[in-house]
N, C-alpha and C positions, 0 to 999 in steps of 0.2 A: 568543507566537506564535499565529497564527490556525490553527484546526483546520478542515480541509475534510472534511465527512462526506458519504458517498454511500451510498445504499441500493440494493443490486443484487438482482435477481431471478435466482436460480441456476436454470439450466435443468434440467428433469427428466433424470436419468441422469448428470449431471455429478458427478464425484468429486474433481476438482482445479480450482483457480483459479490461473492464472499471472498475476501482477501485474508488469508492466514499468513501472519508474519511471525517467525520464530527466531529468537536469538540463539545461535548455535554454540555460544560459549558455554563452558561448564562451570559449576561452582568451584572447581579446583583451580580454575585459571587465576593467575596472579592478581588481576584486577577484576573483581566480581561486582563492581558498582553498576548501577543502572545506566542505560544509554537512551537518550532521547532521540527518536527517529521521527521524521515527517513522512507521512503517506499522503500523496496528492493524486487525484484523478480528475480528468476532464474529458468531456465528449463535446465535439463541435457539431451542432445540428443546424439545419437550414432555418432561417428566420427566428432564431432563438439566441438570446445573449449567452455567452459561454458561462457566465456566472451561475446561471440557473441549472447547469449540468456539471458543476465543479464541486469537489468535496476535498476537504483537507482534515487530517486527523494527526494528532501528536501521540506517539506511542512511547511510553517509558518502560523499556524492557530490561529485565534482569536476566542473567545467564540461564539458558534453558527455557525461559518463559515464552509462551505463544499467545497471540491475541487474534481474534477474528473481527474484521470490520465488514459489515454488509452495506453495499452501496447500490442505489437504484441506477439502472442502465437502460438504454434503448437498444433493442436487438437490431442486427443488420448494419451496425455502424462500428466505427473504430473508437477505442478508448485509450487514452494515454494514462499510464500508471507510473508514477515517479516515487522513488524512495531516496531519502538522504538523511544522513546524520545531522542533527541540529547544529547550527553554526558554533555554539558554545560547548557542545558535548566533546569531552576529551576521550582519547583511547580509540582503538579500532574494534570493529564488530563485523562478524559475518552473519548474514541473515538468510534464512530459507523462506521463500515466498511461494505460496500455492494459491491459485485462483480457480474458483468454481463458479459456474454460471447456473442460474436456476430461473424458472418462470413461475408465475402465480398459479 
């Protein structure tokens, strides 16, 4: 499966990142089975283990379905967001991804 990596600039003052992922297939598509997708984010911060700022979530999406994942972030730094179809998931899928930042 192909991994799509994006590097985001987290705005100063942001403490949360809401990632909305939507499967753009329709129920009329020939293969309307669910697709397992992996969402992975990581921020590298000085004097901190990367594991403490890493998040991974498995999304099992049906055609037209959307899900929102809220992830804590540190403002003023970069964040890597990667999406990939799970290695054993068959078929192709096109996803729409929207990222919103918010503070407390």
